[in-house]
C-alpha positions as CSV (number, residue, x, y, z in Angstrom):
1,M,91.9,49.1,27.1
2,A,90.8,50.5,23.8
3,D,87.2,49.2,24.4
4,T,87.1,50.9,27.8
5,T,88.3,54.2,26.3
6,E,85.7,54.0,23.6
7,K,83.0,53.4,26.2
8,K,84.1,56.3,28.2
9,K,84.2,58.6,25.3
10,K,80.5,58.8,24.7
11,V,79.3,61.8,22.7
12,R,76.6,63.7,24.5
13,E,73.9,65.2,22.5
14,P,73.7,69.0,22.9
15,K,70.7,70.0,25.0
16,E,68.6,72.8,24.1
17,V,68.5,75.6,26.6
18,V,64.9,76.2,27.6
19,V,64.1,79.5,29.2
20,V,61.0,79.0,31.4
21,K,58.9,82.2,31.2
22,N,55.6,80.9,32.5
23,T,53.8,77.8,33.7
24,Y,53.0,76.7,30.2
25,D,56.7,76.5,29.3
26,Y,57.4,74.7,32.6
27,Q,54.7,72.1,31.9
28,R,55.9,71.6,28.3
29,M,59.5,71.0,29.5
30,K,58.2,68.3,31.9
31,L,56.2,66.6,29.2
32,D,59.2,66.6,26.8
33,R,61.3,65.0,29.5
34,L,58.7,62.3,30.1
35,M,58.3,61.6,26.4
36,R,62.0,61.1,25.9
37,N,61.7,57.7,27.7
38,P,58.0,56.7,27.6
39,E,58.8,53.2,28.9
40,K,60.0,54.5,32.2
41,P,57.5,53.7,35.0
42,V,55.8,56.7,36.6
43,Q,55.9,56.8,40.3
44,L,52.7,58.3,41.7
45,P,53.1,59.6,45.3
46,E,50.7,57.9,47.7
47,R,48.4,59.9,49.9
48,P,49.9,60.5,53.3
49,K,48.2,58.6,56.1
50,E,46.7,60.5,59.0
51,K,48.8,60.3,62.0
52,K,47.5,60.5,65.5
53,A,48.8,63.3,67.5
54,V,49.3,61.1,70.6
55,P,49.0,57.5,69.6
56,D,50.1,56.1,73.0
57,T,47.9,58.3,75.2
58,P,44.5,56.8,76.1
59,D,41.3,58.8,75.8
60,F,40.7,58.7,79.5
61,V,43.5,59.1,82.0
62,R,42.7,57.8,85.5
63,N,45.6,59.0,87.6
64,V,47.0,62.4,86.9
65,M,49.9,63.7,89.0
66,G,49.7,67.1,90.4
67,S,52.2,69.9,89.7
68,S,53.7,69.6,93.2
69,A,54.2,65.8,92.9
70,G,57.8,64.9,92.9
71,A,59.0,68.6,93.0
72,G,62.6,68.7,93.7
73,S,63.0,65.0,93.3
74,G,63.8,62.6,90.5
75,E,60.1,62.0,89.8
76,F,59.5,65.5,88.4
77,H,60.5,64.4,84.8
78,V,57.7,61.8,85.0
79,Y,55.2,64.6,85.7
80,R,56.5,66.6,82.8
81,H,56.0,63.8,80.3
82,I,52.5,63.0,81.6
83,R,51.6,66.7,81.3
84,R,53.0,67.0,77.8
85,R,51.0,63.9,76.7
86,E,47.8,65.3,78.3
87,Y,48.2,68.6,76.5
88,A,48.7,66.8,73.2
89,R,45.7,64.6,73.8
90,Q,43.5,67.6,74.5
91,K,44.8,69.4,71.5
92,H,44.1,66.3,69.3
93,I,40.5,66.1,70.7
94,Q,40.0,69.8,70.0
95,I,41.3,69.5,66.4
96,M,39.1,66.4,65.7
97,S,36.0,68.1,67.1
98,E,36.7,71.1,64.8
99,K,37.2,68.9,61.8
100,D,34.0,67.0,62.5
101,K,32.1,70.3,62.9
102,K,33.5,71.5,59.6
103,D,32.6,68.3,57.8
104,E,29.1,68.4,59.2
105,D,28.7,72.1,58.0
106,F,30.1,71.2,54.6
107,R,27.7,68.2,54.4
108,Q,24.7,70.4,55.3
109,K,25.8,73.0,52.8
110,L,25.9,70.4,50.1
111,E,22.5,69.1,51.0
112,N,21.0,72.6,51.0
113,N,22.6,73.3,47.6
114,Q,21.4,70.0,46.2
115,R,17.8,70.7,47.5
116,Q,17.8,74.2,46.1
117,A,19.1,72.9,42.7
118,E,16.3,70.2,42.7
119,E,13.7,72.9,43.5
120,R,15.0,75.1,40.7
121,T,15.0,72.2,38.2
122,A,11.5,71.2,39.3
123,K,10.2,74.7,38.7
124,K,11.9,74.9,35.3
125,R,10.6,71.5,34.4
126,A,7.0,72.4,35.4
127,K,7.3,75.7,33.4
128,R,8.7,73.8,30.4
129,L,5.9,71.2,30.5
130,K,3.3,73.9,30.8
131,K,4.8,75.7,27.8
132,K,4.8,72.5,25.9
133,E,1.2,71.8,26.6
134,L,0.3,75.3,25.6
135,M,2.2,74.9,22.3
136,K,0.4,71.6,21.7
137,A,-3.0,73.3,22.3
138,M,-2.1,76.1,20.0
139,G,-1.0,73.6,17.3
140,K,-4.3,71.7,17.6
141,K,-6.2,75.0,17.3
142,Q,-4.3,76.1,14.3
143,K,-4.9,72.7,12.6
144,K,-8.6,73.1,13.3
145,D,-8.6,76.6,11.9
146,A,-6.7,75.4,8.8
147,S,-9.1,72.5,8.3
148,R,-12.2,74.7,8.4
149,P,-11.5,76.8,5.3
150,S,-10.5,73.7,3.4
151,Q,-13.9,72.2,4.2
152,Q,-15.6,75.4,3.1
153,E,-13.7,75.3,-0.2
154,T,-14.6,71.7,-0.7
155,S,-18.3,72.4,-0.1
156,S,-18.2,75.5,-2.4
157,S,-16.5,73.5,-5.1
158,S,-19.1,70.7,-4.8
159,E,-21.9,73.3,-5.1
160,T,-20.3,74.8,-8.2
161,S,-19.9,71.3,-9.7
162,D,-23.6,70.7,-9.1
163,T,-24.6,73.9,-10.8
164,E,-22.4,73.1,-13.8
165,D,-23.9,69.6,-14.1
166,E,-27.5,71.1,-14.4
167,P,-28.6,71.5,-18.1
168,E,-29.2,75.1,-19.3
169,E,-32.8,75.8,-20.4
170,D,-33.5,77.2,-23.9
171,P,-35.1,80.6,-24.0
172,K,-37.7,79.2,-26.5
173,D,-39.0,76.7,-24.0
174,K,-39.6,79.4,-21.5
175,P,-43.2,80.8,-21.7
176,E,-43.5,84.4,-22.8
177,D,-44.9,86.7,-20.2
178,K,-47.9,88.5,-21.7
179,P,-48.1,92.2,-20.9
180,E,-50.8,93.1,-18.6
181,G,-53.3,96.0,-18.9
182,K,-52.4,98.3,-21.8
183,P,-51.6,95.8,-24.6
184,E,-54.9,94.0,-24.1
185,D,-56.9,97.3,-24.3
186,K,-55.1,98.2,-27.5
187,Y,-56.1,94.9,-29.1
188,E,-59.7,95.4,-28.0
189,D,-59.9,98.9,-29.4
190,K,-58.6,97.8,-32.8
191,S,-61.1,94.9,-33.0
192,E,-64.0,97.2,-32.1
193,G,-63.2,99.9,-34.6
194,K,-62.7,97.7,-37.7
195,P,-66.3,96.4,-38.1
196,E,-67.7,99.9,-37.9
197,D,-65.4,101.1,-40.7
198,K,-66.4,98.1,-42.9
199,S,-70.1,98.8,-42.5
200,E,-69.6,102.4,-43.5
201,D,-67.7,101.4,-46.7
202,K,-70.4,99.0,-47.7
203,N,-73.1,101.7,-47.5
204,C,-71.0,104.2,-49.5
205,T,-70.3,101.8,-52.4
206,P,-72.7,102.4,-55.3
207,N,-75.0,99.5,-56.4
208,T,-73.9,98.8,-60.0
209,T,-76.6,96.5,-60.7
210,E,-79.3,99.0,-60.0
211,I,-77.7,101.7,-62.2
212,Q,-77.5,99.3,-65.1
């Protein structure tokens, strides 16, 4: 008896009172409840199967009783059942036709959206490729423009090196340029005047031998 009383007297853990204020709190409460016993298998609900509105009624009814058939007799209930099934069959056919129409419209809408998206992406792709080609052409042009001044610098540096390698000429080796015109006349005048002066001096000097 003592064991049974001990089993019955189980101490329950105090549960925290959770006040659900929004959907976040509600979802957190559910997750906490699931995580208390993670080994418990989760039962996922299966998708409900589509039920036919009238499973027993055929698509085509050959013999249809009229409204006056069996009126006032025991066969009238048969007419009511047949009429109910026929109405259900027609309603099911109408619902299925509307569903097929909606599915077809949705499929066409998806195809149109996909085609428009592909056209937009094709335009953007063509634009992007064109821009990339232009950027490549600009890069090549800039490289060419950058290589030209470098070539000019190399040519100018080679020219300067050639000029530096040439030996400098001494000013002594260079022939002096004689002055033209006036300097030659001066030299001629001096040479012409000197002999005349000498002859005059000779005549003026006394003859010492004769005086003696």
